[in-house]
C-alpha positions in Angstrom: 23.0 30.7 16.8 19.7 29.0 16.5 18.7 30.7 13.6 21.7 29.1 11.5 19.9 25.5 12.1 17.8 26.7 8.9 21.0 25.3 7.1 20.1 21.9 8.3 17.4 21.3 6.0 19.1 21.6 2.5 22.2 19.9 4.2 19.9 17.1 5.1 18.6 17.0 1.7 22.0 16.6 0.1 22.8 13.9 2.6 19.7 12.1 1.8 20.2 12.4 -2.1 23.9 11.2 -1.5 22.9 8.1 0.4 19.8 7.2 -1.9 22.7 7.4 -5.0 24.9 5.2 -2.7 22.1 2.6 -2.2 21.2 2.9 -5.9 24.8 2.1 -6.8 25.0 -0.9 -4.3 21.9 -2.6 -6.1 23.7 -2.6 -9.3 26.6 -4.4 -7.8 24.6 -7.4 -7.1 24.5 -10.1 -9.7 21.1 -9.9 -11.7 21.0 -13.5 -12.4 20.7 -16.0 -15.4 19.6 -14.8 -19.1 16.1 -15.8 -18.3 15.8 -13.6 -15.0 17.3 -10.5 -17.0 14.9 -10.8 -20.0 11.8 -10.9 -17.7 13.2 -8.0 -15.5 14.0 -6.2 -18.7 10.3 -6.6 -20.1 8.8 -5.3 -16.6 11.2 -2.4 -16.7 10.3 -1.4 -20.2 6.9 -1.7 -19.5 6.9 0.5 -16.3 9.0 3.3 -18.0 6.7 3.2 -20.9 3.7 3.9 -18.8 5.2 6.6 -16.7 6.4 8.5 -19.9 2.8 8.5 -21.2 1.4 9.2 -17.8 3.7 12.3 -17.5 3.2 13.3 -20.9 -0.7 13.5 -20.1 -0.1 15.2 -16.8 2.1 17.5 -18.2 -0.9 18.8 -20.3 -2.9 19.4 -17.0 0.2 21.3 -15.2 0.7 23.5 -18.4 -3.2 24.3 -18.3 -3.2 24.8 -14.4 -0.2 27.1 -14.6 -2.0 29.4 -16.9 -5.0 29.2 -14.9 -3.1 30.2 -11.8 -1.4 33.0 -13.6 -4.9 34.4 -14.6 -5.5 34.6 -10.7 -2.2 36.2 -10.2 -3.1 39.2 -12.7 -6.5 39.6 -11.2 -4.8 40.1 -7.7 -6.0 36.9 -6.0 -2.6 34.9 -5.8 1.1 35.8 -5.1 3.1 35.8 -8.4 5.4 32.6 -6.8 2.6 30.5 -6.6 2.1 29.1 -10.2 5.9 28.4 -10.4 5.7 26.8 -6.8 2.7 24.6 -8.3 5.0 23.5 -11.1 8.1 22.7 -8.6 5.9 20.7 -6.3 4.3 18.4 -8.9 7.8 18.3 -10.7 9.7 17.0 -7.6 7.0 14.7 -6.5 6.9 13.2 -9.8 10.4 12.6 -10.0 10.8 11.1 -6.7 8.5 8.6 -8.0 10.1 7.9 -11.4 13.6 7.5 -9.6 12.2 5.3 -6.8 10.3 2.9 -9.6 13.4 3.1 -11.9 15.8 1.7 -9.1 12.9 -0.7 -7.8 12.7 -2.5 -11.5 16.3 -2.9 -11.2 16.3 -4.5 -7.9 13.6 -7.1 -8.2 15.6 -9.2 -10.7 18.6 -9.1 -8.3 16.3 -10.1 -5.4 15.3 -13.1 -7.3 19.0 -14.2 -7.8 20.2 -13.3 -4.2 17.1 -16.0 -2.8 18.9 -18.7 -4.5 21.6 -18.6 -2.0 20.5 -16.4 1.0 17.0 -15.3 2.5 19.2 -12.5 4.3 20.9 -11.4 1.0 17.5 -11.2 -0.8 16.2 -9.1 2.1 19.0 -6.7 1.9 18.8 -6.4 -1.8 15.1 -5.6 -1.7 15.3 -3.3 1.1 18.3 -1.4 -0.5 16.0 -0.9 -3.5 13.3 0.5 -0.9 15.8 2.6 0.7 16.3 4.5 -2.5 12.6 5.3 -2.7 12.5 6.5 1.1 15.8 8.5 0.9 14.8 10.2 -2.3 11.4 11.4 -1.3 12.7 12.8 2.0 16.0 14.5 -0.1 13.8 16.0 -2.8 11.0 17.2 -0.3 13.6 19.0 1.6 15.6 20.4 -1.2 12.1 21.8 -2.6 11.4 23.4 0.8 14.7 24.8 1.2 15.2 26.4 -2.3 11.6 28.0 -2.0 12.6 29.4 1.7 15.9 31.1 0.4 14.3 32.5 -2.6 11.6 34.1 -0.7 13.6 35.0 2.0 16.1 37.0 -0.3 13.2 38.3 -2.3 11.4 39.9 0.8 15.0 40.9 2.4 13.6 44.3 3.1 10.7 43.6 5.2 11.2 43.0 8.9 11.6 39.3 10.1 8.0 39.0 11.3 6.3 40.4 8.0 8.7 38.2 5.9 8.0 35.1 7.8 4.4 35.6 7.3 4.6 36.1 3.7 7.1 33.2 3.2 5.0 30.5 5.1 1.9 31.7 3.4 3.3 31.4 0.1 4.9 28.0 0.9 1.5 26.7 2.1 0.3 27.3 -1.3 2.6 25.4 -3.4 1.8 22.0 -1.9 -1.1 21.7 -4.4 1.3 20.7 -7.1 2.7 17.8 -5.0 -0.8 17.0 -4.3 -2.1 17.1 -7.9 0.9 14.9 -8.9 0.3 12.4 -6.0 -3.3 12.0 -7.3 -2.5 11.1 -10.7 0.3 8.9 -9.9 -1.9 7.0 -7.1 -5.2 6.6 -9.0 -3.6 6.2 -12.4 -0.9 3.7 -11.1 -3.7 2.1 -8.8 -6.1 1.6 -11.7 -3.4 0.1 -13.9 -1.8 -2.3 -11.4 -5.2 -3.7 -10.2 -6.7 -3.8 -13.6 -3.9 -6.0 -14.5 -4.0 -8.0 -10.9 -7.6 -8.8 -11.0 -7.7 -9.8 -14.7 -4.7 -12.2 -14.5 -6.0 -13.6 -11.3 -9.9 -14.2 -12.4 -8.5 -16.1 -15.6 -5.5 -17.4 -14.7 -5.7 -18.7 -11.1 -9.8 -19.4 -11.0 -10.5 -20.2 -14.5 -7.5 -21.9 -15.8 -6.2 -23.1 -12.7 -2.7 -22.0 -13.4 -0.4 -20.6 -10.5 0.1 -17.2 -9.7 2.7 -15.3 -11.9 2.7 -18.2 -14.2 4.6 -17.2 -17.6 1.8 -18.8 -19.7 -0.7 -15.9 -18.3 -0.7 -13.0 -20.9 -1.4 -10.4 -18.1 1.3 -11.3 -15.8 3.7 -8.9 -16.8 1.2 -6.2 -16.9 0.7 -7.2 -13.3 4.4 -6.9 -12.4 4.6 -3.5 -14.2 1.6 -2.3 -12.1 3.2 -3.2 -8.7 6.0 -0.8 -9.8 3.8 2.2 -11.2 1.2 1.9 -8.8 3.0 0.9 -5.3 6.4 2.4 -5.8 5.9 5.5 -8.2 2.4 6.2 -6.9 3.3 5.5 -3.1 6.5 7.8 -3.5 4.4 10.6 -4.8 1.8 10.2 -2.3 4.0 10.4 0.8 6.2 13.0 -0.8 3.2 15.1 -0.7 2.4 14.1 3.1 5.9 15.0 4.0 5.9 18.4 2.4 2.2 19.1 3.2 2.7 18.2 7.1 5.9 20.7 7.3 4.6 23.6 5.5 1.2 23.4 7.4 3.3 23.5 10.7 5.4 26.4 9.4 2.2 28.4 8.7 0.8 27.4 12.1 4.1 28.4 13.9 3.5 32.1 12.7 -0.1 31.9 14.0 0.9 30.8 17.4 3.5 33.7 17.5 6.7 31.8 17.4 7.9 33.5 14.3 11.1 32.1 12.5 12.2 29.8 15.4 8.7 27.9 15.0 9.2 27.7 11.4 12.8 26.2 12.1 11.3 23.2 14.3 9.6 21.2 11.7 12.6 21.9 9.4 15.3 21.0 11.7 13.3 17.6 12.6 13.0 16.6 9.1 16.7 17.2 8.6 17.3 14.9 11.8 14.9 12.5 10.6 17.0 12.1 7.6 20.0 11.1 9.8 17.9 8.8 12.0 16.5 6.9 9.0 20.0 6.1 7.4 21.3 5.0 10.6 18.2 2.9 11.2 18.7 1.1 7.8 22.1 -0.1 9.0 20.1 -2.2 11.5 18.0 -4.2 9.1 18.8 -7.8 8.5 17.7 -11.3 9.5 18.7 -15.0 9.7 17.6 -17.8 7.4 14.3 -18.7 8.9 11.7 -18.0 6.3 9.0 -16.9 8.9 7.2 -13.6 8.8 8.0 -13.0 12.5 11.6 -13.0 12.0 11.6 -10.8 9.0 9.2 -8.4 10.8 11.6 -8.1 13.7 14.4 -7.3 11.3 12.5 -4.4 9.6 11.1 -3.2 13.0 14.5 -3.0 14.6 15.5 -0.4 12.0 12.4 1.7 12.3 12.6 1.6 16.1 16.1 2.8 15.9 15.2 5.4 14.0 12.4 6.7 16.0 14.4 6.4 19.1 17.0 8.7 17.8 14.2 11.2 16.7 12.7 11.0 20.5 15.8 11.8 21.8 17.2 14.5 19.4 13.8 16.4 19.4 14.1 17.1 22.9 17.1 19.1 22.2 15.5 20.9 19.1 12.5 22.1 20.8 14.4 23.3 24.0 17.0 25.2 21.8 14.5 26.8 19.5 11.4 27.5 21.9 12.6 27.3 25.3 11.8 25.4 28.3 8.5 27.1 28.8 7.2 25.4 25.7 8.7 22.2 26.2 5.2 20.6 25.7 5.7 20.8 22.0 8.4 18.0 22.6 5.5 15.9 23.8 3.4 16.6 20.8 6.4 15.1 18.6 6.3 12.2 20.9 2.6 11.5 20.5 3.1 11.8 16.6 5.9 9.1 16.9 3.7 6.9 19.3 0.8 7.3 16.9 2.6 6.1 14.0 4.0 3.2 15.9 0.6 2.4 17.0 -1.0 2.7 13.8 1.6 0.2 12.4 0.9 -2.2 15.2 -2.9 -2.1 14.7 -2.8 -2.7 11.1 -0.2 -5.4 11.2 -2.4 -7.1 13.9 -5.7 -6.9 11.4 -3.8 -7.7 8.2 -1.0 -10.3 9.1 -1.7 -13.8 9.1 0.2 -14.4 12.3 -3.0 -13.1 13.9 -6.6 -14.2 14.6 -8.3 -11.7 12.3 -6.8 -12.7 9.2 -6.9 -16.3 10.2 -10.6 -15.9 10.8 -10.9 -14.7 7.1 -9.1 -17.8 5.7 -11.0 -20.1 8.1 -14.5 -18.5 6.8 -13.5 -19.6 3.4 -14.5 -23.3 4.5 -18.2 -22.4 3.7 -17.6 -20.4 0.5 -16.8 -17.4 -1.4 -19.4 -15.1 0.4 -18.3 -15.6 3.8 -14.9 -14.8 2.8 -16.1 -11.2 1.4 -18.6 -11.0 4.7 -15.6 -11.8 7.2 -13.2 -9.6 5.3 -15.4 -6.8 5.5 -16.2 -7.3 9.2 -12.1 -7.1 9.9 -12.0 -4.2 8.0 -14.6 -2.5 9.8 -13.5 -3.6 13.2 -10.0 -2.3 12.6 -11.5 1.4 12.4 -12.0 1.4 16.0 -8.4 1.3 17.4 -6.9 3.3 14.5 -9.6 6.1 15.4 -8.5 5.8 19.0 -5.1 6.2 18.5 -5.8 9.4 15.9 -8.1 10.9 18.6 -5.5 10.6 21.3 -2.7 11.8 19.2 -4.7 14.9 18.3 -6.2 15.7 22.0 -2.7 14.7 23.6 -0.9 17.1 21.5 -3.3 19.7 21.5 -3.5 19.7 25.6 0.3 19.2 26.2 1.0 22.2 24.3 -1.4 24.5 26.1 -4.1 24.5 23.5 -6.5 25.0 26.3 -5.4 28.4 27.2 -4.2 29.3 23.7 -5.9 27.6 20.7 -3.1 28.5 18.1 -0.4 26.9 20.2 -2.6 23.8 20.3 -3.0 23.7 16.8 1.0 24.3 16.1 1.2 21.2 18.6 -1.0 19.1 16.3 1.0 20.1 13.3 4.2 19.1 15.0 2.7 15.7 15.8 2.3 15.3 12.1 5.8 16.2 11.4 6.7 13.5 14.4 4.8 11.0 12.6 6.7 11.5 9.3 10.0 12.6 10.8 11.3 8.7 10.2 9.6 8.5 6.7 13.1 7.7 5.0 13.1 4.3 6.5 9.2 3.9 7.1 9.0 4.5 3.2 11.9 2.1 2.6 9.9 -0.8 4.4 6.9 0.0 2.3 8.7 0.1 -1.1 10.4 -3.1 -0.4 6.9 -5.0 -0.5 6.5 -4.4 -4.4 10.1 -5.3 -5.1 9.6 -8.4 -3.2 6.3 -9.2 -5.2 8.0 -8.8 -8.4 11.0 -11.0 -7.3 8.5 -13.7 -6.6 6.9 -13.3 -10.2 10.2 -13.4 -11.7 11.1 -16.7 -9.8 8.0 -18.2 -11.0 8.2 -16.9 -14.6 11.8 -17.8 -14.9 11.3 -21.4 -13.4 13.7 -21.1 -10.4 14.2 -23.9 -8.0 11.5 -24.3 -5.4 13.6 -23.1 -2.5 14.1 -19.7 -4.5 10.2 -19.2 -4.4 9.7 -20.4 -0.9 12.2 -17.4 0.1 10.6 -14.9 -2.1 7.2 -15.8 -1.0 8.4 -15.2 2.7 9.7 -11.8 1.6 6.4 -11.1 -0.5 4.2 -12.2 2.9 6.1 -9.9 4.7 5.6 -7.1 1.9 1.9 -7.4 2.1 2.1 -6.7 5.7 4.5 -3.7 5.5 2.5 -2.6 2.6 -0.7 -2.6 4.7 1.3 -1.0 7.7 2.5 1.7 5.0 -1.1 2.6 3.8 -2.1 2.9 7.6 0.9 5.1 8.2 -0.1 7.2 5.0 -3.8 7.4 6.3 -2.8 8.4 9.8 -0.1 11.0 8.6 -3.1 12.3 6.0 -5.6 12.8 8.9 -3.3 14.7 11.2 -1.7 16.7 8.1 -5.4 17.4 6.7 -6.5 18.8 10.1 -3.4 21.0 10.1 -4.1 22.1 6.7 -7.5 23.1 7.7 -6.5 24.8 10.8 -3.9 26.8 8.3 -6.7 27.5 5.9 -8.7 29.0 8.7 -5.8 31.2 9.6 -5.2 32.1 5.9 -8.6 33.3 5.6 -8.2 35.6 8.5 -5.0 37.2 7.4 -6.5 37.6 3.7 -9.7 39.4 5.3 -7.5 41.7 7.1 -5.2 42.4 4.2 -8.4 43.4 2.2 -10.1 45.2 4.9 -13.1 42.8 5.0 -14.8 42.6 8.4 -15.1 38.8 8.7 -17.1 36.9 11.1 -16.7 32.9 10.9 -19.7 31.2 12.2 -18.5 27.5 12.5 -21.7 26.5 14.5 -23.1 23.1 13.6 -26.2 24.7 13.0 -24.9 27.1 10.6 -26.8 25.7 7.2 -23.6 26.6 5.2 -21.2 24.4 7.7 -23.9 21.7 7.6 -24.1 21.6 3.8 -20.4 21.6 3.4 -19.9 18.6 6.2 -22.7 16.5 4.3 -21.2 17.2 1.0 -17.8 16.6 2.6 -18.8 13.1 3.9 -20.2 12.1 0.6 -17.2 13.0 -1.5 -14.9 10.1 -0.3 -17.6 7.6 -1.3 -18.3 9.1 -4.7 -14.5 9.3 -5.1 -14.1 5.7 -4.3 -16.9 4.8 -6.6 -15.1 6.2 -9.6 -12.0 4.6 -8.9 -13.6 1.2 -8.2 -15.6 1.3 -11.3 -12.5 2.6 -13.4 -10.6 -0.6 -12.2 -13.6 -2.9 -12.9 -13.7 -1.7 -16.5 -10.1 -2.1 -16.9 -10.2 -5.6 -15.4 -12.9 -6.6 -17.6 -10.9 -5.6 -20.8 -8.0 -7.6 -19.5 -10.0 -10.6 -18.7 -11.3 -10.7 -22.4 -8.0 -10.4 -23.8 -6.5 -13.1 -21.6 -9.7 -15.5 -22.5 -8.9 -14.7 -26.2 -5.4 -15.6 -25.9 -6.1 -18.6 -24.0 -8.7 -19.6 -26.8 -7.0 -18.5 -30.2 -3.0 -19.2 -29.3 -2.8 -22.9 -29.6 -0.5 -24.5 -27.1 -0.4 -21.8 -24.7 -2.0 -23.4 -22.0 0.1 -26.4 -22.4 3.2 -24.1 -22.2 4.1 -24.7 -26.0 3.6 -21.0 -27.0 4.4 -17.5 -25.9 1.6 -15.2 -24.7 1.4 -11.5 -26.0 2.2 -9.7 -23.0 2.6 -6.3 -24.7 -1.3 -6.2 -25.4 -2.4 -6.6 -22.0 0.1 -3.9 -20.9 -1.0 -1.5 -23.7 -4.8 -2.0 -22.4 -3.9 -1.1 -18.9 -2.0 1.6 -19.9 -4.7 3.4 -22.0 -7.4 2.7 -19.5 -5.4 4.1 -16.5 -4.7 7.2 -18.3 -8.3 7.6 -19.6 -9.9 6.9 -16.1 -7.7 8.8 -13.9 -9.0 12.1 -15.3 -12.5 12.2 -13.9 -11.6 11.5 -10.2 -8.8 14.1 -10.4 -10.9 16.7 -11.7 -13.8 15.9 -8.8 -10.9 16.3 -6.4 -9.8 19.5 -7.7 -13.1 21.3 -8.4 -15.1 20.4 -5.4 -13.5 22.8 -2.9 -14.0 25.5 -5.5 -17.5 24.9 -6.5 -18.6 24.5 -2.7 -16.6 27.6 -1.9 -18.6 29.8 -4.6 -21.9 28.4 -3.5 -21.3 28.4 0.4 -18.7 30.5 1.1 -15.3 29.8 3.3 -17.7 28.4 6.1 -19.0 25.9 3.7 -15.4 24.9 2.6 -14.5 24.4 6.0 -17.5 22.0 6.6 -16.4 20.3 3.4 -13.1 19.8 4.4 -14.0 18.4 7.9 -16.7 16.1 6.5 -14.3 14.9 3.8 -11.8 14.1 6.6 -14.1 12.2 9.0 -15.6 10.0 6.6 -12.5 9.6 4.2 -10.0 8.4 6.7 -12.2 5.9 8.0 -13.3 4.6 4.9 -9.6 4.6 3.7 -8.7 2.5 6.9 -11.7 0.1 6.3 -10.5 -0.6 2.4 -6.6 -0.9 3.1 -7.1 -3.4 6.1 -10.0 -5.4 4.8 -8.0 -5.8 1.6 -4.8 -6.7 3.4 -6.7 -9.4 5.3 -7.8 -10.9 2.3 -4.8 -10.8 0.5 -2.9 -12.4 3.5 -5.8 -14.7 4.0 -5.0 -16.0 0.7 -1.2 -16.3 1.4 -2.2 -18.3 4.6 -3.9 -21.0 2.8 -1.0 -21.1 0.2 1.4 -21.9 2.9 -0.5 -25.0 3.4 -3.2 -24.3 5.8 -7.2 -24.7 5.8 -6.7 -27.1 2.7 -3.9 -25.5 0.9 -3.2 -24.5 -2.8 -6.0 -25.8 -5.3 -8.4 -26.3 -2.9 -12.0 -25.0 -2.7 -11.0 -23.0 0.4 -8.0 -21.8 -1.6 -10.4 -20.6 -4.6 -12.6 -18.8 -2.1 -9.6 -16.8 -0.8 -8.6 -15.9 -4.4 -12.0 -14.3 -4.6 -11.7 -12.2 -1.6 -8.3 -11.2 -2.6 -9.6 -10.1 -6.1 -12.3 -8.1 -4.5 -9.7 -6.4 -1.9 -7.0 -5.6 -4.7 -9.0 -2.3 -5.8 -9.7 -1.7 -2.2 -6.1 -1.6 -0.8 -4.2 -0.7 -3.6 -6.4 2.1 -5.6 -9.4 3.5 -4.0 -8.1 3.3 -0.3 -4.7 4.8 -0.6 -6.1 7.5 -2.9 -8.4 8.7 -0.2 -5.8 10.0 1.7 -4.4 12.4 -1.2 -8.0 13.5 -1.5 -8.2 14.7 1.9 -4.7 16.8 1.6 -5.5 17.8 -2.0 -8.9 19.6 -1.5 -7.3 21.3 1.7 -4.5 22.5 -0.5 -6.8 23.9 -3.4 -9.1 25.6 -0.6 -5.8 27.5 0.7 -4.7 28.4 -3.1 -8.1 29.8 -3.9 -8.7 31.1 -0.5 -8.7 34.9 -1.4 -10.7 34.0 -4.7 -13.6 32.3 -2.7 -13.6 34.9 0.0 -14.4 37.8 -2.2 -16.6 35.9 -4.8 -18.9 33.5 -2.8 -22.6 33.5 -4.0 -24.1 33.4 -0.5 
């Protein structure tokens, strides 16, 4: 009977996609507003679709090239014949999830603006419905991809014994996460460069030089800025979390085999994912609020849904573990619980350091009294300090999961426990991602309200939703980073198991020396620790170059288009959109190439031990750097919002100008480089797994 639980995964995927369709349909039933709202929303929608179309055309060339490259390795005996096809499917499903989520988001923002004319609660529900499509699409397509491949491979290898069949299935499924990882990196890096190049350019000239409000229709970069919110923070984020979701599940499946659980161990993460779909849908029905436009009220509304979903998972996971693994392995349930609690703890920690309800962000706003430099100093200090509780939560989650699952007596059991902790953290992804995707929708709604010259109370309501969106986005990034750390650790463990299996298959006498004094391990550690910094430098530089072009274009239009600043002429929005699109597509290629090539090059030079060092070093430095960037950027952003609400001098004051500088610096921190790092950690792990056999047999040293 327990074996029939495998059908819960495809059933869960279908339910998720049905409800995603329901929420998408419910969004279209809301009134989009007057003609001006419709015109602006359509301009944003057209720009977002045009960029994604160009991005996918560029990425398609890469995927076709990689498909051919992988098939060469199939013909030379290094890869399973299914890997190139799985690579394509992983990338396609990841890109599709981002496209669907972004398309619905662009239809939702204008309707959110119109809903804010009458009710804050209605505006929240519209924006959250749009975000729910993103959340449910990601988990639905992720489970669908996994289910299709599981049943295909199970049928193909039906002649083998169950133990042999499950081992081959999990090894093959572990390989195809590289497609999702590659697509996620392109989406996050390309979208991040686009959105922050436009945002920084718009703020520097519009708010600081020209002194006009944020999202003012006179600013030529304002449409590009709003387009960027969708391609970077919706499509990019969706592809990112799709990759985390699939990666954590396939890593846990592979570790289940190493732990000796076989099919039943594989069923645990798949069943939990299916249960998580239902829990997320139930939690979504609890998201509603009153009319008080305060962050505390709005946060409680979203938290209520997340906590309900988490509570359902906490109860049902007990039953899943006991039925599939038995009472003797009930410790695995507590590993799931550690993952759930770790996710909640990361959210609470991130909220504390980035919400202007609390002291850290208010200290950044207060530091602006003495100038622009002190804002930068204090924001960096807040970001650095926020690493401490985040790291403590991750360490406790890892150690707790390892210990309660019997890792001290059986190392593989402990590793499987860590994998389940990652699955537990991501089990409520449907609603967690919905609260995250809600943020860019609310941000766009505020921009549309400003550009369409709505009544002040409309902008007040959208600003309340936007301020909450900054906090949920920061919390979502923390969640991404935390889940990436656990998933990357599980993938490193799975990589080690793959190496052992491959060596046994080819008859190689393998002895892994993972001692810190092994020069190959130490060299890999140092190269891995360096990689996130070099990668971040590339993405930050790309944002800077794009922003420079946008700044020059906005200045040109203010200078050459007569009457533009007085509101008597229409800016050329299309040129700024085109500048950002071309720059993003060009600039995203080098960071992606470095990420994919690094584990292969290090593996050929230093062998599998060097690769293990590379993955570990990148994990240690990458997740702490990502936390610093995400939380410093969030604190700078919300410090500006805090001042704009009338504190510390209010809008237009010198304090406000200083916080705008902080926010401008923080933009690429929190929306380009920081979020891209968690993908880097998982992508290099996936690439290492895919090319494990080649590296094992062809390393120079």
